[in-house]
C-alpha positions in Angstrom: 125.8 48.7 73.9 124.1 50.5 76.8 121.1 49.2 78.6 117.9 51.2 78.8 118.5 51.9 82.5 122.0 53.3 81.8 120.7 55.6 79.1 117.9 56.9 81.3 120.2 57.6 84.2 122.2 60.0 82.0 119.1 62.2 81.4 116.7 63.9 83.6 114.5 61.4 85.5 110.9 61.4 84.5 109.0 63.1 87.3 105.5 62.4 88.3 102.8 64.7 87.1 101.5 65.5 90.6 104.8 66.9 91.8 104.8 69.4 89.0 101.2 70.3 89.7 102.0 70.8 93.4 104.9 73.1 92.5 102.7 75.0 90.2 99.9 75.3 92.8 102.4 76.6 95.3 103.8 79.1 92.8 100.2 80.3 92.0 99.2 80.5 95.7 96.4 78.0 95.2 95.9 76.8 98.8 93.0 74.4 98.0 94.8 72.6 95.3 98.1 72.3 97.2 96.4 70.9 100.3 94.4 68.4 98.1 97.6 67.2 96.4 99.4 66.8 99.7 96.3 64.9 101.0 96.9 62.4 98.1 100.3 61.6 99.7 102.5 63.8 97.6 105.2 65.0 100.0 106.0 68.7 100.5 109.7 67.9 99.9 109.2 66.6 96.3 111.3 68.1 93.6 110.2 69.0 90.1 112.2 68.5 86.9 114.5 71.5 87.6 115.2 70.5 91.3 113.0 73.0 93.1 110.6 72.1 95.8 107.1 73.6 96.4 108.6 75.6 99.2 111.0 77.3 96.8 108.1 78.4 94.6 106.0 79.6 97.5 108.9 81.7 98.9 109.7 83.1 95.5 106.2 84.3 94.9 105.6 85.5 98.5 102.7 83.1 99.4 102.9 83.2 103.2 99.9 80.9 103.8 101.3 78.3 101.4 104.6 78.4 103.2 102.8 77.8 106.5 100.9 74.8 105.0 104.1 73.3 103.7 106.0 73.8 107.0 103.1 72.3 108.9 103.4 69.2 106.6 107.1 68.8 107.5 108.7 70.5 104.6 112.5 70.9 105.0 113.1 74.6 105.6 116.7 74.6 104.3 116.2 72.5 101.2 118.5 73.5 98.4 118.2 73.4 94.6 121.1 72.7 92.2 122.6 76.1 92.9 122.4 75.7 96.7 119.6 78.3 96.8 117.2 77.9 99.7 113.7 79.3 100.0 115.0 82.0 102.3 117.3 83.2 99.5 114.4 83.5 97.2 112.1 85.3 99.7 114.9 87.7 100.5 115.7 88.4 96.8 112.1 89.3 96.1 111.8 91.3 99.4 109.0 89.1 100.9 109.5 90.1 104.5 106.8 88.0 106.2 107.9 84.9 104.3 111.5 85.5 105.3 110.3 86.0 108.9 108.3 82.7 108.9 111.2 80.8 107.4 113.6 82.1 110.0 111.1 81.2 112.7 111.0 77.7 111.3 114.8 77.4 111.6 116.2 78.5 108.3 119.9 79.0 108.3 120.5 82.7 107.6 124.3 82.1 107.1 123.9 79.5 104.3 125.7 80.5 101.1 124.4 79.8 97.6 126.6 78.8 94.7 127.3 82.4 93.8 128.7 83.0 97.3 125.8 85.1 98.6 123.8 84.8 101.8 120.1 85.7 102.0 121.0 89.2 103.3 123.3 89.8 100.4 120.4 89.0 98.0 117.9 91.2 99.7 117.4 94.7 98.2 119.6 97.3 99.8 117.8 99.4 102.5 114.7 97.1 102.5 112.8 95.9 105.5 113.9 92.4 104.6 117.6 93.4 104.6 117.2 95.0 108.0 115.4 92.0 109.4 118.1 89.6 108.2 120.8 91.8 109.6 119.1 91.7 113.0 118.8 87.9 112.7 122.5 87.7 112.1 123.1 89.6 115.3 121.0 87.1 117.2 117.5 88.6 117.3 114.7 86.2 116.6 111.4 87.2 114.9 108.4 87.8 117.2 105.5 85.4 116.4 103.0 88.3 117.1 104.6 90.3 114.3 104.9 87.4 111.9 101.4 86.1 112.3 99.7 89.5 112.6 96.7 89.9 110.3 96.7 92.8 107.9 94.6 95.7 109.2 92.9 96.4 105.9 89.5 94.8 105.2 89.7 91.6 103.2 86.1 91.6 102.0 84.7 94.3 99.8 81.8 96.3 101.5 79.2 95.1 99.0 79.6 91.5 100.2 78.9 92.2 103.9 75.3 91.7 104.8 73.6 94.7 106.4 70.2 95.8 107.7 67.5 96.5 105.1 66.9 100.1 104.5 70.5 101.3 104.7 72.4 102.8 101.8 74.6 99.7 101.4 72.2 97.0 100.4 74.8 94.2 100.4 73.6 90.6 99.9 70.0 91.4 101.0 69.8 94.0 98.2 71.1 91.5 95.7 68.4 89.0 96.7 65.7 91.7 96.4 66.9 92.7 92.9 66.9 89.0 91.8 63.2 88.7 92.9 62.3 91.9 91.1 61.9 94.1 94.2 63.5 97.6 94.1 
């Protein structure tokens, strides 16, 4: 007759709820929730029921800022899942260039091979910027921080949110307040 501990050791360990929530927050790109959960002392290197870490999910979905948050909280950059897949493999496979650059800057091993025998460059789409970047890294070039951390040139706020002077065509927030008070 087996003891209860022996029976449980044969099956998947019961994982805590918060590790699953942290992985889901990182997959969704929910920065606020991810930082709150890590503030509650859930480590960035925790694994969920399938053996993936929050860094795997952030890299898979291309969430650059979440990857930065995890790395700043000492996430292991070359952590592997059951198939020896690293976050760099996932970022390369989905062609997330900035994420791959950030992971390489943090010290990811670009020569690591997954269970299928592929490196991150092998998984990157052919002729993609990510593939070219990983080829240059294999030749010894390192990513430039100015390029990796450059902000997108497009405006992140829609024009109707930016306050402007009264009397212009774009009423912005001031116009919204006037409409609420009944002024035209």
